[in-house]
C-alpha positions in Angstrom: -16.5 42.1 -28.7 -18.6 44.0 -26.1 -21.1 41.1 -25.9 -18.2 38.7 -25.3 -16.9 41.0 -22.5 -20.3 41.2 -20.9 -20.6 37.4 -21.0 -17.3 37.1 -19.2 -18.3 39.6 -16.5 -21.7 38.0 -16.0 -20.0 34.6 -15.5 -17.8 36.0 -12.7 -20.9 37.5 -11.0 -22.7 34.2 -11.2 -19.8 32.3 -9.5 -18.5 34.7 -6.9 -21.0 35.9 -4.2 -18.6 38.7 -3.4 -18.9 40.2 -6.8 -20.8 43.4 -7.4 -22.0 44.8 -10.7 -20.2 44.6 -14.1 -18.3 47.8 -13.5 -16.9 46.5 -10.2 -15.8 43.3 -11.7 -14.2 45.0 -14.7 -12.2 47.3 -12.5 -11.3 45.1 -9.6 -10.9 41.5 -10.7 -7.4 40.4 -11.8 -8.9 37.4 -13.6 -10.7 39.8 -16.0 -7.6 41.9 -16.5 -5.3 39.0 -17.3 -7.8 37.4 -19.7 -8.1 40.7 -21.6 -4.4 40.7 -22.0 -4.3 37.0 -22.9 -6.9 37.4 -25.7 -4.7 40.0 -27.3 -1.5 38.1 -26.7 -2.9 34.9 -28.0 -3.7 36.6 -31.3 -0.2 38.1 -31.5 1.2 34.6 -30.8 -0.8 33.1 -33.7 0.4 36.0 -35.9 4.0 34.9 -35.1 4.6 38.1 -33.1 5.7 36.0 -30.2 8.2 38.3 -28.5 5.5 40.9 -28.3 3.0 38.4 -27.0 5.3 37.1 -24.3 6.1 40.7 -23.3 2.4 41.6 -22.9 1.8 38.5 -20.7 4.9 39.3 -18.7 3.4 42.8 -17.9 0.1 41.2 -17.1 1.9 38.8 -14.7 3.5 41.7 -12.9 0.2 43.4 -12.5 -2.0 40.4 -11.5 0.2 37.6 -10.2 -1.3 35.3 -12.8 1.0 33.7 -15.4 -0.6 32.5 -18.6 1.5 31.5 -21.6 0.1 33.3 -24.7 0.2 29.9 -26.6 -2.3 28.3 -24.3 -5.8 27.6 -25.5 -8.6 29.0 -23.2 -12.3 28.8 -23.9 -15.1 31.1 -22.9 -16.2 32.2 -19.5 -13.0 31.2 -17.8 -12.8 32.5 -14.2 -9.8 32.6 -11.8 -11.0 33.4 -8.3 -8.5 35.5 -6.4 -5.9 34.4 -8.9 -2.5 34.9 -7.3 0.0 32.3 -8.2 -1.9 30.6 -11.0 0.4 29.2 -13.8 -0.9 28.0 -17.1 1.7 26.4 -19.5 2.1 26.8 -23.3 0.3 23.7 -24.5 -2.5 23.7 -21.9 -6.1 23.6 -23.2 -9.0 24.9 -21.2 -12.7 24.5 -22.1 -15.7 26.6 -21.4 -17.1 27.6 -18.0 -13.9 26.4 -16.1 -13.1 27.8 -12.7 -9.7 28.0 -11.0 -8.7 29.2 -7.6 -5.5 30.7 -6.5 -2.2 28.7 -6.7 -3.4 26.3 -9.4 -0.7 25.1 -11.8 -1.2 23.5 -15.2 2.4 22.3 -15.7 4.5 19.7 -17.4 6.4 16.7 -16.0 9.2 16.4 -18.5 12.7 17.1 -17.3 14.6 20.2 -18.4 17.0 18.2 -20.5 16.9 17.8 -24.3 14.4 20.7 -24.5 14.7 20.8 -28.3 12.8 17.5 -28.6 10.0 18.9 -26.4 9.2 21.9 -28.5 5.8 21.8 -30.1 5.0 18.7 -28.1 2.0 18.4 -25.9 3.3 18.8 -22.3 0.4 20.3 -20.3 -3.1 19.2 -19.3 -6.3 19.5 -21.2 -9.2 20.7 -19.0 -12.7 20.0 -20.3 -15.8 22.1 -19.8 -17.3 22.9 -16.4 -14.3 21.8 -14.4 -13.5 23.3 -11.0 -9.9 23.2 -9.7 -9.4 24.0 -6.0 -6.7 26.3 -4.5 -3.2 25.1 -4.7 -3.9 22.1 -6.9 -1.2 20.9 -9.3 -2.3 19.3 -12.6 0.8 18.0 -14.4 1.6 16.4 -17.7 -0.4 15.8 -21.0 -3.4 14.4 -19.2 -7.1 15.0 -19.6 -9.6 16.2 -16.9 -13.1 15.2 -18.0 -16.2 17.4 -18.1 -17.7 18.4 -14.8 -14.8 17.0 -12.9 -13.8 18.5 -9.5 -10.2 18.6 -8.2 -9.8 19.3 -4.5 -7.5 21.9 -3.0 -3.8 21.1 -2.9 -4.3 17.9 -4.9 -1.6 16.6 -7.3 -3.1 15.2 -10.4 -0.8 13.1 -12.7 -3.4 10.8 -14.3 -6.5 11.3 -16.4 -9.7 12.2 -14.5 -13.0 10.9 -15.9 -16.1 13.0 -16.4 -18.0 14.1 -13.3 -15.4 12.6 -10.9 -14.1 14.4 -7.8 -10.4 13.7 -7.0 -8.4 14.7 -3.9 -5.0 13.9 -2.3 -1.4 13.4 -3.3 -1.4 11.7 -5.7 -5.1 12.5 -6.4 -7.6 9.6 -6.2 -11.3 9.6 -6.9 -13.6 10.2 -3.9 -16.9 10.6 -5.6 -18.5 10.3 -9.0 -22.0 10.9 -10.5 -23.7 11.0 -13.8 -23.0 14.2 -15.8 -25.6 16.9 -15.2 -27.3 18.8 -18.0 -26.8 21.9 -15.9 -23.7 21.4 -13.8 -23.8 22.4 -10.2 -21.2 24.9 -9.1 -19.3 23.9 -6.0 -16.7 26.4 -4.7 -13.1 25.2 -4.4 -13.9 21.9 -6.1 -15.5 20.4 -3.0 -17.3 17.1 -3.3 -21.1 16.7 -2.6 -22.3 16.1 0.9 -23.1 12.5 0.1 -19.7 11.8 -1.3 -17.8 8.9 0.3 -14.0 8.4 0.2 -13.2 4.7 -0.4 -10.0 5.0 1.7 -12.1 6.3 4.6 -14.4 3.3 4.2 -11.5 0.9 4.3 -10.0 2.4 7.4 -13.3 2.5 9.1 -13.8 -1.2 8.3 -10.4 -2.1 9.8 -11.2 -0.1 13.0 -14.5 -2.0 13.3 -12.7 -5.3 12.9 -10.1 -4.4 15.6 -12.9 -3.3 17.9 -14.7 -6.7 17.4 -11.5 -8.7 18.0 -10.9 -6.6 21.2 -14.4 -7.4 22.5 -13.9 -11.1 21.9 -10.5 -11.0 23.7 -12.1 -9.2 26.7 -14.7 -12.0 26.9 -11.9 -14.7 26.9 -10.0 -12.8 29.6 -13.0 -12.6 31.8 -13.5 -16.3 31.4 -10.0 -17.0 32.5 -10.4 -14.7 35.6 -13.6 -16.5 36.7 -12.6 -20.1 36.2 -8.9 -19.8 37.2 -7.9 -22.2 34.5 -7.0 -22.2 30.8 -9.8 -21.8 28.4 -9.7 -24.2 25.5 -9.9 -22.0 22.4 -10.6 -24.0 19.2 -8.1 -23.4 16.4 -9.1 -21.1 13.6 -9.9 -22.3 10.1 -6.5 -21.0 9.0 -4.6 -23.0 11.6 -6.6 -26.1 10.8 -5.8 -25.7 7.1 -2.1 -25.4 7.8 -2.1 -28.5 10.1 -3.9 -30.5 7.4 -1.4 -29.4 4.7 1.5 -30.5 6.9 -0.1 -33.9 7.6 -0.6 -34.5 3.9 3.0 -33.7 3.2 4.1 -36.2 5.9 5.8 -33.5 7.9 3.4 -33.6 10.8 4.3 -35.5 14.0 
């Protein structure tokens, strides 16, 4: 038990540059306090002492601002940085070496009707090992977030995330991916690597370049009109030629 606690404290020190020694982390970090309460409450939950388990986690919520259902499954070395506003649902599953920031929600998407049919059903996400979820992110439904995935701050994730993929946005979309690392690199707040490229940004940049190219050609034509003082004969585009040919084949052309 003591070795397990020291392992948890060391994992916090490794991921938070503001952390001091073990004693400082043990006394001052709400993540450590709520996990100590959760480990006990989870055992009570499995022993069918569910009212006591819920009561214990309710007290922990008042003290830390972190809400964890005692029925959730949480692996080793789980760290919630800052912690305020984190919500973890009953059927959520969290692997080892996972990092959350404040405001993260592992919630469900089913409506609050016919709740009897939803009991004992998988309603919350499964988070694999070495995942980082940024501040304010919402991960909703019985989806799976793959190993070493990164979820950017304030993202809303409603679909599965593959291994080693970074997703951002509402709804969240992939912005970077790489091969899984033997020793995953820790990136605070779920930020992507410096070399990451957003495909949406590339598409927008391509459109802007095309508009700039068309504008340059239009400027050349306008200069030609100004110098010659007459109409410049601009050959029809391939698209216009194709339409004219199609009309001629149909017998509708004059």
